[in-house]
C-alpha atoms as one frame of an Amber mdcrd trajectory, in Angstrom:
protein
-129.201-149.710  97.782-127.319-148.203 100.756-124.058-149.117  99.047-125.191
-147.557  95.788-126.481-144.494  97.618-123.181-144.020  99.422-121.342-144.509
  96.136-123.543-141.882  94.483-122.975-139.440  97.312-119.224-139.993  97.080
-119.332-139.316  93.371-121.412-136.176  93.914-118.980-134.952  96.556-116.007
-135.664  94.292-117.740-133.960  91.400-118.436-130.912  93.577-114.787-130.728
  94.576-113.642-130.944  90.954-116.215-128.434  89.657-115.517-125.937  92.425
-111.754-126.291  91.920-112.231-125.545  88.224-114.496-122.621  89.087-112.014
-121.221  91.592-109.138-121.454  89.116-111.255-119.789  86.430-112.364-117.060
  88.820-108.801-116.565  89.970-107.658-116.052  86.383-110.599-113.815  85.463
-110.461-111.745  88.648-106.678-111.510  88.433-106.772-110.175  84.894-109.542
-107.693  85.546-108.002-106.589  88.813-104.612-106.156  87.114-106.146-104.032
  84.345-108.137-101.953  86.826-105.195-101.505  89.202-102.823-100.584  86.372
-105.311 -97.990  85.094-105.838 -96.579  88.588-102.133 -96.365  89.424-101.244
 -95.112  85.947-103.817 -92.337  86.232-102.378 -91.437  89.628 -98.850 -91.311
  88.170-100.095 -89.064  85.371-101.685 -86.743  87.922 -98.437 -86.589  89.918
 -96.519 -85.830  86.708 -98.978 -83.042  85.921 -98.628 -81.626  89.449 -94.827
 -81.601  89.125 -95.043 -80.022  85.655 -97.373 -77.337  86.996 -94.924 -76.718
  89.851 -92.104 -76.196  87.325 -94.354 -73.806  85.408 -95.096 -71.816  88.550
 -91.421 -71.685  89.517 -90.351 -70.425  86.087 -93.178 -67.883  86.025 -92.029
 -66.623  89.422 -88.472 -66.165  88.178 -89.705 -64.527  84.993 -91.710 -62.047
  87.059 -88.634 -61.277  89.188 -86.569 -60.481  86.102 -89.474 -58.515  84.619
 -89.763 -56.367  87.756 -85.999 -55.711  87.825 -86.077 -54.736  84.123 -88.937
 -52.334  84.892 -86.780 -50.657  87.552 -83.726 -50.418  85.238 -85.796 -48.798
  82.473 -86.430 -45.864  84.799 -82.741 -45.150  85.390 -80.708 -42.704  83.304
 -79.047 -44.882  80.627 -75.911 -42.728  80.937 -75.560 -43.494  84.642 -73.875
 -46.873  84.130 -72.464 -46.873  87.651 -75.922 -46.804  89.186 -77.106 -49.412
  86.708 -74.202 -51.645  87.745 -75.065 -51.246  91.434 -78.697 -52.137  90.724
 -77.759 -55.224  88.681 -75.328 -56.407  91.375 -77.952 -55.963  94.075 -80.568
 -57.927  92.133 -78.121 -60.754  91.379 -77.007 -61.106  94.969 -80.601 -61.279
  96.251 -81.312 -64.523  94.368 -79.185 -67.485  95.432 -80.013 -69.388  92.238
 -78.886 -66.556  89.936 -75.483 -67.473  88.427 -75.151 -64.413  86.190 -77.214
 -61.279  85.621 -76.515 -58.676  82.928 -78.127 -55.543  81.527 -77.570 -55.523
  77.730 -78.190 -52.633  75.346 -80.097 -53.033  72.105 -76.915 -53.847  70.187
 -75.864 -56.763  72.383 -73.238 -54.906  74.466 -73.174 -55.687  78.189 -73.760
 -52.421  80.072 -73.512 -53.940  83.558 -73.114 -57.499  84.810 -72.713 -59.486
  88.003 -71.759 -63.113  88.432 -70.061 -65.684  86.209 -70.536 -64.590  82.595
 -69.734 -61.778  80.146 -68.925 -58.531  81.958 -69.453 -54.837  81.245 -68.144
 -53.756  77.858 -68.192 -57.248  76.351 -70.607 -58.347  73.669 -72.834 -61.428
  73.736 -72.023 -64.234  71.348 -74.164 -64.592  68.228 -76.168 -67.536  69.587
 -77.215 -65.827  72.797 -77.831 -62.457  71.138 -79.955 -64.195  68.503 -82.568
 -65.494  70.938 -82.184 -62.413  73.153 -83.660 -60.283  70.369 -86.960 -62.044
  71.042 -86.788 -60.820  74.639 -86.680 -57.228  73.378 -90.426 -57.607  72.796
 -91.653 -59.825  75.664 -90.168 -61.963  78.477 -88.762 -65.355  77.462 -87.403
 -68.452  79.214 -84.784 -70.571  77.418 -83.035 -73.828  78.377 -79.517 -72.949
  77.205 -78.366 -76.574  77.248 -75.076 -75.402  78.786 -73.548 -75.999  82.208
 -71.585 -73.627  84.375 -67.859 -74.377  84.359 -66.730 -75.342  87.864 -63.219
 -75.628  89.417 -61.482 -78.945  88.786 -63.105 -79.323  85.306 -66.377 -80.524
  86.827 -69.652 -79.512  85.242 -71.752 -77.232  87.391 -75.497 -76.641  87.236
 -77.213 -76.466  83.878 -78.247 -72.936  82.988 -81.763 -71.675  82.271 -81.855
 -68.181  80.764 -84.631 -65.733  81.709 -84.830 -62.351  79.961 -87.195 -59.388
  79.896 -87.159 -56.031  78.015 -86.493 -52.793  79.899 -89.245 -50.566  78.486
 -89.896 -46.947  79.420 -93.456 -45.917  80.350 -93.939 -44.687  76.777 -92.860
 -48.076  75.349 -89.286 -47.259  74.236 -86.724 -50.063  74.565 -83.754 -49.129
  76.762 -82.155 -52.566  76.893 -82.704 -56.146  78.009 -82.122 -57.780  81.415
 -80.893 -61.370  81.109 -80.191 -63.820  83.894 -78.679 -67.309  83.949 -80.320
 -69.437  86.649 -78.797 -72.703  87.824 -81.272 -75.541  87.662 -80.651 -76.736
  91.232 -84.061 -75.322  92.101 -85.603 -77.792  89.626 -83.796 -80.657  91.374
 -85.277 -79.389  94.650 -88.784 -79.619  93.131 -88.084 -83.176  91.983 -86.694
 -84.113  95.384 -89.624 -82.563  97.292 -92.206 -84.521  95.302 -90.154 -87.707
  95.399 -89.773 -87.551  99.187 -93.528 -87.453  99.675 -94.242 -90.117  97.057
 -91.782 -92.757  98.258 -93.503 -93.283 101.591 -95.634 -96.094 100.211 -94.118
 -96.932  96.815 -90.658 -96.562  95.210 -91.743 -93.837  92.786 -89.141 -91.950
  90.764 -89.590 -88.566  89.102 -87.594 -88.048  85.891 -87.336 -84.750  83.982
 -86.248 -84.598  80.323 -85.204 -81.606  78.213 -86.437 -80.616  74.762 -84.219
 -83.273  73.151 -85.904 -85.965  75.314 -82.685 -86.488  77.289 -82.874 -86.997
  81.042 -81.622 -83.971  82.982 -83.057 -84.825  86.425 -83.368 -88.359  87.782
 -81.252 -91.334  88.843 -77.518 -90.920  88.103 -77.498 -93.921  85.758 -80.201
 -92.316  83.632 -78.746 -88.801  83.215 -78.185 -88.002  79.529 -80.085 -91.038
  78.247 -83.190 -90.839  76.091 -86.641 -91.135  77.643 -88.635 -94.049  76.091
 -90.544 -92.904  73.025 -93.818 -94.345  74.374 -93.688 -91.791  77.187 -91.723
 -88.966  75.534 -93.680 -88.555  72.287 -97.158 -87.913  73.770 -95.663 -85.738
  76.528 -93.799 -83.643  73.934 -97.091 -82.611  72.306 -98.452 -81.559  75.718
-100.566 -84.644  76.336-101.063 -86.063  79.813-101.403 -89.807  80.427 -99.620
 -93.041  81.326 -98.069 -96.073  79.672 -96.280 -99.298  80.608 -92.838 -99.297
  78.997 -89.202-100.281  79.503 -86.423 -97.838  80.450 -82.737 -98.048  79.484
 -81.538 -98.273  83.100 -83.993-100.933  84.305 -84.610-104.516  83.198 -88.243
-104.627  84.343 -91.195-102.756  82.876 -92.294 -99.508  84.492 -95.719 -97.896
  84.800 -94.954 -94.354  83.666 -97.106 -91.239  83.965 -96.125 -88.259  81.837
 -96.904 -84.552  81.437 -95.372 -81.524  79.717 -94.008 -78.309  81.212 -95.968
 -76.121  78.790 -95.177 -72.692  80.211 -97.503 -70.029  81.561 -98.588 -66.643
  80.345 -96.328 -65.041  77.695 -93.002 -66.411  78.929 -92.809 -69.396  76.543
 -91.875 -72.972  77.454 -88.640 -74.823  78.261 -89.669 -77.907  76.315 -89.249
 -80.061  79.426 -91.340 -83.136  80.154 -91.967 -84.849  83.500 -92.167 -88.646
  83.869 -93.150 -90.463  87.076 -92.371 -94.182  87.042 -93.096 -97.195  89.244
 -91.957-100.835  88.703 -94.851-102.827  87.271 -94.056-105.738  89.589 -94.434
-103.521  92.639 -97.656-102.029  91.312 -99.197-105.447  90.594 -98.213-107.049
  93.924-101.731-106.595  95.397-103.150-108.556  92.446-100.933-111.540  93.275
-102.103-111.387  96.891-105.699-111.290  95.665-105.160-114.363  93.492-103.816
-116.341  96.425-106.721-115.203  98.598-109.224-116.301  95.934-107.473-119.653
  95.636-107.337-120.346  99.380-110.820-119.148 100.248-112.327-120.628  97.109
-110.922-124.098  97.690-111.826-123.968 101.396-115.381-122.982 100.565-115.468
-125.623  97.862-114.592-128.323 100.362-117.475-127.280 102.586-119.864-127.245
  99.636-118.635-130.699  98.607-119.419-132.032 102.062-122.856-130.436 101.911
-123.384-131.922  98.450-122.538-135.358  99.777-125.210-134.938 102.431-127.853
-133.686  99.990-129.781-136.134  97.889-128.078-136.817  94.566-131.279-136.374
  92.598-131.022-132.576  93.028-127.421-132.450  91.799-128.130-133.754  88.312
-130.692-131.143  87.168-128.678-128.363  88.759-125.603-129.595  86.965-127.467
-129.458  83.667-128.536-125.878  84.387-125.027-124.893  85.450-123.516-126.483
  82.363-125.871-124.553  80.078-125.236-121.305  81.971-121.477-121.855  81.710
-121.752-122.315  77.939-123.766-119.098  77.687-121.200-117.258  79.810-118.413
-118.500  77.530-120.149-116.923  74.518-121.763-119.921  72.780-124.788-119.199
  70.609-128.131-120.995  70.546-127.756-122.304  74.096-130.856-122.543  76.285
-131.312-123.282  79.960-132.843-126.799  80.147-136.424-127.146  81.378-135.724
-129.725  84.075-138.162-131.741  86.181-137.746-132.475  89.841-137.941-130.257
  92.886-140.291-127.285  92.579-137.493-124.836  93.318-135.344-126.336  90.540
-138.205-126.149  88.032-138.869-122.511  88.932-135.168-121.764  88.659-134.857
-123.279  85.208-138.012-121.492  84.010-136.890-118.103  85.356-133.398-118.440
  83.929-134.775-119.447  80.527-136.984-116.363  80.460-134.226-114.059  81.707
-131.568-115.312  79.280-134.008-115.143  76.367-134.981-111.546  77.117-131.417
-110.398  77.703-130.030-112.211  74.660-132.603-110.915  72.178-132.973-107.333
  73.384-129.630-106.234  74.845-127.680-105.849  71.582-130.431-103.938  69.804
-131.026-101.663  72.802-127.323-100.920  73.320-126.847-100.165  69.644-129.846
 -97.828  69.532-128.872 -95.943  72.697-125.242 -95.620  71.642-126.095 -94.374
  68.145-128.604 -91.841  69.419-126.281 -90.368  72.033-123.092 -90.193  69.922
-122.022 -87.733  67.247-121.639 -89.713  64.028-118.560 -87.811  62.809-116.387
 -87.416  65.913-117.692 -90.168  68.179-118.130 -87.696  71.035-121.379 -87.513
  73.021-123.887 -85.238  71.296-126.492 -82.717  72.435-129.010 -85.452  73.235
-126.500 -87.053  75.595-125.860 -83.603  77.088-129.569 -83.073  77.784-129.954
 -86.553  79.289-126.898 -86.525  81.540-126.712 -82.865  82.674-129.236 -83.076
  85.524-127.815 -86.378  86.765-124.279 -84.952  86.724-125.345 -81.837  88.635
-127.132 -83.955  91.244-123.991 -86.010  91.814-121.791 -82.929  92.097-124.240
 -81.340  94.537-124.070 -84.429  96.783-120.238 -84.398  96.631-119.978 -80.661
  97.319-118.194 -80.028  93.989-118.695 -77.474  91.218-119.510 -78.036  87.539
-117.305 -76.090  85.141-118.854 -75.502  81.721-116.238 -74.690  79.046-117.834
 -73.645  75.731-115.241 -73.926  72.906-115.455 -72.657  69.336-112.748 -73.263
  66.692-111.195 -70.118  65.199-110.505 -70.215  61.460-112.517 -73.374  60.845
-114.686 -71.745  58.154-111.540 -70.825  56.234-110.492 -74.492  56.227-113.871
 -75.519  54.806-113.794 -72.747  52.188-110.218 -73.354  51.013-109.648 -77.081
  51.540-113.185 -78.438  51.323-115.644 -79.974  53.746-113.852 -83.339  53.754
-110.732 -81.687  55.154-112.914 -79.729  57.569-114.330 -83.019  58.830-110.772
 -84.250  59.453-110.054 -81.136  61.489-113.186 -81.758  63.580-112.222 -85.409
  64.123-108.677 -84.434  65.170-109.979 -81.717  67.517-112.421 -84.162  69.115
-109.618 -86.705  69.598-107.469 -84.092  71.346-110.311 -83.218  73.702-111.080
 -86.886  74.409-107.460 -87.753  75.182-106.781 -84.678  77.312-109.668 -84.436
  79.755-109.860 -86.593  82.879-112.145 -89.600  83.283-114.376 -87.487  85.544
-114.857 -84.875  82.779-117.048 -85.089  79.657-116.324 -83.722  76.148-119.403
 -83.055  73.969-119.882 -81.852  70.403-122.951 -79.621  70.258-122.776 -79.141
  66.481-120.635 -77.521  63.782-117.302 -76.519  65.318-118.750 -75.971  68.801
-117.734 -78.196  71.716-118.544 -78.219  75.417-116.345 -79.734  78.144-118.015
 -80.403  81.509-115.452 -80.322  84.331-115.738 -81.710  87.861-114.083 -79.001
  89.996-113.165 -78.643  93.643-114.941 -75.898  95.535-111.532 -74.284  96.208
-110.987 -71.731  93.367-113.096 -73.529  90.722-112.774 -70.578  88.324-108.977
 -70.809  88.383-109.127 -74.554  87.771-111.542 -74.123  84.864-109.492 -71.329
  83.257-106.290 -73.380  83.570-107.944 -76.375  81.892-109.498 -74.167  79.178
-106.100 -72.604  78.427-104.559 -76.069  78.071-107.344 -77.184  75.738-106.992
 -74.066  73.568-103.232 -74.643  73.361-103.814 -78.209  72.141-106.569 -77.251
  69.699-104.353 -74.490  68.258-101.664 -76.970  67.233-101.528 -77.618  63.439
-103.620 -80.531  62.175-101.880 -82.743  59.548-104.152 -83.523  56.606-102.895
 -85.168  53.416 -99.853 -84.648  51.149 -98.109 -82.720  53.931-100.849 -80.087
  54.151-101.344 -78.679  57.653-104.544 -76.995  58.811-103.875 -74.022  61.078
-106.757 -73.190  63.341-107.224 -71.717  66.767-109.836 -71.809  69.491-111.600
 -69.536  71.941-113.448 -70.524  75.107-116.066 -69.210  77.472-116.320 -70.456
  81.053-119.246 -70.483  83.463-119.763 -72.333  86.748-122.714 -74.199  88.235
-124.230 -73.444  90.718-122.153 -70.285  91.279-123.370 -68.439  88.162-126.915
 -69.853  88.171-128.831 -72.758  89.731-130.123 -73.845  86.316-127.306 -75.674
  84.480-128.776 -74.779  81.082-128.653 -71.109  81.967-125.009 -71.657  82.939
-124.399 -73.121  79.462-125.875 -69.938  78.005-123.527 -67.855  80.152-120.553
 -69.861  78.876-121.757 -69.375  75.285-122.037 -65.614  75.819-118.568 -65.499
  77.419-117.176 -67.384  74.408-118.360 -64.777  71.940-117.070 -61.977  74.164
-113.662 -63.688  74.009-113.860 -63.992  70.202-114.762 -60.317  69.851-111.753
 -59.460  72.050-109.316 -61.061  69.613-109.874 -64.831  69.664-107.472 -67.377
  71.105-108.706 -66.283  74.544-110.572 -67.587  77.561-113.403 -65.477  78.965
-115.002 -66.197  82.329-118.634 -65.237  82.796-118.668 -61.949  84.662-114.848
 -61.570  84.430-112.071 -60.560  82.049-110.626 -62.638  79.238-107.160 -64.170
  79.302-104.916 -65.037  76.381-104.394 -68.797  76.122
């Protein structure tokens, strides 16, 4: 008997080692995959946020330069148009005050250069047809154009690429005197890219790449200049979406995690058509996962050895019923149907364990699917798949409690589609449903994971934003303007038909506008209809003025 007992214990110990080794390898694979997916999503979201920050910085820089040109045009409009000498002095002074300004010219309504300073057409010359063609747009409002040209430098070397900024010179009574146009070298954009890159490379080899409207790289590594940005990153960024993707680049053999965002333009100045892409080698990003796998392997096998020794010391009669329970549980975990935890006999603790597990598995197996289906169906809009009003009522108080604990602000953006009734009346309700589905998809893909998009009913949507306490109104308005821009893009239907709609939004903040979040929703609703009465396509903040999106 002692020999048999020792043999049994040896077998139990060996079995423990084998089972734990299998378990560790399985856990290593499962944990590695889940950790890789989670880490890729976390880093990708971070790259997308960095891309959005850089894109916003470009927008702010171009808006600043547009305002400078606009102010100079305002000053020129007040000069006597016959006093060309004074106009020339003013233009020269403005050009010399901006070190990025390559050429500045004051052009009359017929395209003749009245005064100029810098490297470009001079006084008395006329603009070429291409430049005068787009300049006619600037006779109405300021514009920003990527000319696609470079400044000719000595030695036949290409100089900086030129961005054109123009603004009309209007008298106080609205008469057009001329147009002020400036060519700005893009070295300032390279400075923005370099500033962000310097801060980002401290921990990871991140690279910021900027592409023009033709999806060609204009800022980035030398080997990549002029090459096309991968379609997986360029196409969604071109339509002003923000996100991330894992893709290959023409200058690198390995895959890159790539965050992307669009430089959409601010105010009435238009957009350059640029897109920003922030990339990181996937191997570098996933390095922590490999370290985690090795840690799981080492610690798992070490712990398994200790358990095997303990199993050898424990009586073998406990191992068999536990093994039966573990085997059944493993089959259930792997997805097998009609598997039950065995009702074993032996130690009291083992019997209680098998009984409790049988009851737990039975209850979870028979009720979980039905409960999940019922809850999901009740809280989701059947047409768009977005959360519905019931979800809104259930989650609002919980969301406000979390934001209160974190010291954040809830931004309530109430959105209504402009022109949706006309789509229903002219194209039919089926096409109207497609417009609603497309609008819901744009909201779902645009907002952050911390935000919630909800369809209240009809063509009314609500987006709940998690905002910092530092200028929450500005953050909410900026997000609302982006959403309106996306929702105002044509919606393709069938046979090449495009639905043209718009959107208006009202914004209110909790707890700044009221301590009751449902009252805040009412404020946002009221602000929405004030915006619609003001001309639609606008954002109205509760208690403030509306802004054109």
